[in-house]
C-alpha positions, 0 to 999 in steps of 0.5 A: 792221568794218561800221560802220567801212565804213559810216561811210566811205561815208556820208561820201564820199557827203556830201563827193561831194554837196556838192561837186557842188552847191558846184561849180555854185553857184560856176560861176553866181556867177562869172557876175557882177560883183557883188563883194558876191555873190562875197564872200558866196559864199566866205564860205559856202565857207569855212565849209562847208570848217571844218564838213567838217574837224570832221567829218573829224576826228570821223570819223577819231576814231571809226574809229580807236576801232572799229579792231581790226586797227590796226597797232602800231609794230615797235621793237627795244629794248636792256636798260639795265645797267651796264658799265664806261666809260673816256672818251678825250681825241683830241689830236694831240702833237710828238715832242721831247727836251730833249737836243737842241741846237745848240753854238755856240763861246765862243772867237773865232777859226779852227776849226782841228780837227773831231774828230767827223764827222755820224752818231757817237756821242758821250759827255759831255765828249767833245773835238768841235773844237778853236779856234785860242787865239791864243797864249793857251797860251803865255801860260798856260804863262809865268803857271804859271811865275810862280805856282810861283815865287809858291808856292816864295817864300811857302812858305819866307816861311811857313816863316821867319814860323814860326820868328819869322825875318823881318817879318810885312810880307814874310810877307803880301805873299809869300801875296798874290802867291802867291794873285794869281798862282793866281787869274790861272792860273784865269782863264787855264785858263778862257779856254783851255778855250773853245777847245775844244767838248766834247759837253754830254751823251752823244749823237748828231753829227746834223749838222756845220754848219761846217767845219774852217778857219771862222772862228767867233763866239761866239753866231754860229756853229753848230758842231755839232747833238747829239741823244740819242734815249733820253730822247724824250717827246711835248708836247701842249696841253690845254684847260684845262676838263681841269685836273682830270682830267688828271693826271701818270700818266694812262693814254695811247695813243701812235699815230705813224702814219708809223711804224705804231706804238702804244705805251701809256704815262703822263702824266709832266709837267703843266703849272700854267701856263695859256696865256692866248692860247689857254687851254691848259697843257701835258702831256708823255708818256713815249714809250719809244725803244729801236731809236732810231725815234722822230726829234724832231718827228714828229707823235702822235695821242694817246688820253689816258683822263681819265675812268673810271666802273664802273658806267655806262649807255651808250646810242646817242646817236640814241636820245635826244630833247630837249623845247622846254624843253631836257629830254633824254629815251628811251622805254622799254617797259612792260608787256611782254605775251606778245607781245612789245606794251607801253606806251612811256612817256618818261623824261628822263635826263641825260648825261654823257661822249660816246665815239663812237655812244655816249653817258653816262647819269648819271641817269634809268635803272635797270638792267634798263630795255627802252629803245626803239632803232630806232623811237625817233622814231616814236613818242609816249607811252602808244602800244602798240608791238611789240618785235622784236629777233632 
């Protein structure tokens, strides 16, 4: 310690004396207007400055070598250990259903009768409304009478022909007439059926769009909106880089913030088509709706479990550094003594997925390594450090 103090005092005396002499010499030189003398004095001072800097560095190195009371950096550490790691891709999605339809008429005419009201439950093929048929029903009755007559004629002619009575042409004409009349009846029945608006599936009448007495036309006049809330799902768009990891039956945590609802479910289907506009593919996620509280077009937050590692090393992202070549590294502590002091060593690593403040280490770490946590940014390789974990 005495040697260190002597070196410091000597340095201070030399610097002090040199400063006083130099200051007087500069003041004397500044009184002249001779530029050559001024330049010469400046160059002398620069040389002196370089010499002083070199001497100070030598003194610092000597002091550091002799100082037995220097401070050891204090750090905390974590032990590298393997653990289960689940990575989640977080996305937004919209609730929808394939059973949400706006019903349009297939026949032009006056909406003579509406049999349902908003909020009413209906079953598949239930009659919802009736459109005036413009006399088609009467035509159907007449055509049916003619078809019945053609049938009777055909059956009699057939019996005669089987008894070898009459000509073949009479039999064939009766048969053709019967078939033609039957086809005509079937066609007219289809037209009349279009005057009856029926439910395409079981569900709830969400909206009665057109009131009774309105003239409607095919493809122009919306009549009802019907929805079935039993087969709801969430649709989302996933970046194409996840096409290999996000597949059918992957686990998903669904949160619908406005309902305060969280559900654990699975992906039921993924698209085989990549949208060229935004480079995404679609996925459908099941969403149970037993209480009918989930409605179409609600927003949902999704956490899709796209990656699992049973033996992962996880460390804080904040302790990773990077060199000029782009290689990532952390510091570990080796040769720990009974004072919890050890030597810092730089370990190069490779990283994987991140989740929050943690990152997966795929290469470089071994179980049991003492990784420097707090203080990692303020040390250098080979430096002695002291662990102060609680």
